[in-house]
C-alpha positions in Angstrom: -5.1 30.9 -58.0 -7.3 31.5 -61.0 -8.2 34.9 -62.2 -11.7 36.0 -61.5 -13.9 37.6 -64.1 -15.0 41.2 -63.6 -18.5 39.9 -63.0 -17.3 37.6 -60.2 -15.3 40.4 -58.6 -18.3 42.7 -58.8 -20.5 40.0 -57.2 -18.0 39.3 -54.5 -17.7 43.0 -53.7 -21.5 43.5 -53.6 -21.7 40.8 -50.8 -19.5 42.8 -48.4 -21.6 44.3 -45.6 -21.0 47.8 -44.2 -22.9 47.0 -41.0 -23.6 44.0 -38.8 -20.3 42.4 -39.9 -18.9 39.4 -38.1 -16.5 41.5 -36.0 -19.2 43.9 -35.0 -21.6 41.1 -34.0 -18.9 39.3 -32.1 -18.1 42.5 -30.1 -21.7 43.4 -29.5 -22.6 39.9 -28.3 -19.8 40.0 -25.7 -20.7 43.5 -24.6 -24.3 42.5 -24.2 -23.2 39.7 -21.8 -21.6 42.3 -19.6 -24.9 44.1 -19.2 -23.9 47.2 -21.1 -26.5 48.5 -23.5 -25.6 50.4 -26.6 -26.9 51.9 -29.8 -25.7 50.3 -33.0 -24.8 52.2 -36.2 -25.7 55.4 -34.3 -26.5 58.0 -36.9 -27.0 61.0 -34.7 -23.3 61.8 -34.5 -20.5 62.1 -37.0 -19.2 58.9 -38.5 -22.2 56.7 -37.4 -20.3 54.6 -34.9 -20.7 50.8 -35.0 -21.4 50.8 -31.3 -22.3 54.0 -29.3 -23.0 54.8 -25.7 -24.6 58.3 -26.2 -25.2 58.9 -22.5 -21.5 58.9 -21.8 -20.3 59.8 -25.3 -18.3 56.8 -26.1 -18.1 55.7 -29.8 -16.7 52.4 -30.9 -15.6 51.6 -34.4 -14.8 48.1 -35.7 -12.4 48.6 -38.6 -11.7 45.8 -41.0 -8.1 45.6 -42.1 -8.7 45.8 -45.9 -11.2 48.7 -46.0 -9.4 50.8 -43.3 -5.8 50.3 -44.5 -4.2 48.3 -41.7 -0.4 48.5 -42.1 -0.9 50.8 -45.1 2.3 51.5 -46.9 3.9 51.4 -50.4 4.1 47.6 -50.3 0.4 47.3 -49.6 -0.3 49.5 -52.6 1.6 47.1 -54.9 -0.7 44.3 -54.0 -3.5 45.7 -56.2 -3.2 44.1 -59.6 -6.3 45.6 -61.2 -7.9 49.0 -60.9 -5.1 49.9 -58.5 -5.6 53.7 -58.7 -9.3 53.3 -57.7 -8.5 51.1 -54.7 -5.5 53.1 -53.5 -7.6 56.3 -53.6 -10.5 54.6 -51.9 -8.6 53.1 -49.0 -6.5 56.3 -48.5 -9.7 58.3 -48.4 -11.1 55.8 -45.8 -8.0 56.3 -43.7 -8.4 60.1 -43.9 -12.1 59.9 -43.1 -11.4 57.8 -40.1 -9.0 60.4 -38.7 -11.4 63.2 -39.5 -14.3 61.4 -37.8 -12.2 60.7 -34.7 -11.1 64.3 -34.4 -14.6 65.7 -34.9 -16.1 63.3 -32.3 -13.3 64.1 -29.8 -13.9 67.9 -30.3 -17.6 67.2 -29.4 -16.5 65.5 -26.2 -16.7 61.9 -27.3 -14.2 59.2 -26.4 -13.4 57.2 -29.6 -12.3 53.6 -29.5 -11.2 51.9 -32.7 -10.4 48.2 -33.0 -9.0 46.2 -35.9 -11.0 43.2 -37.0 -8.2 40.8 -36.0 -7.9 42.5 -32.7 -11.6 41.8 -32.0 -11.3 38.2 -33.2 -8.1 37.3 -31.4 -8.6 39.4 -28.2 -12.3 39.9 -27.8 -12.2 40.0 -24.0 -9.5 42.7 -24.0 -11.5 44.8 -26.4 -14.6 44.4 -24.2 -12.7 45.2 -21.1 -11.4 48.4 -22.7 -14.9 49.4 -23.7 -16.4 48.5 -20.3 -13.7 50.4 -18.4 -14.1 53.5 -20.7 -17.8 53.6 -20.3 -17.6 53.1 -16.5 -14.9 55.8 -16.2 -17.1 58.2 -18.1 -20.1 57.4 -15.8 -18.0 58.1 -12.8 -16.7 61.4 -14.3 -20.3 62.4 -15.0 -21.3 61.7 -11.4 -18.4 63.7 -10.1 -19.2 66.6 -12.3 -22.8 66.7 -10.9 -21.6 66.9 -7.3 
């Protein structure tokens, strides 16, 4: 594999999307087929969930393995050949932020579901089922509380 120039690396990194990614779109498309309606990139709550069901307080995050530190350990840190201090700090901060966002949302009464990108790609139906079941259970709970 040839070494990329700093300009090429910069260009490649600038092409990475922070919303409407392949995994988000795949999950949304399948959820739409079930008849569930949602808000995307919902900015009215902490963390701006990729998919949100505000009426029942369910937040869904689609986490890519690289940016969110899947299997993060010392071996992963050694994979960075250039600017390693920057990347290690960035990914570790992302991991901490994910935990903080989850805790804050849960304190506010939200159910938080997080899926890894490969989980969405390889087991889309299972992810959708988990979301549908969670949303439906929250709806039932709301109805019971009103009675």
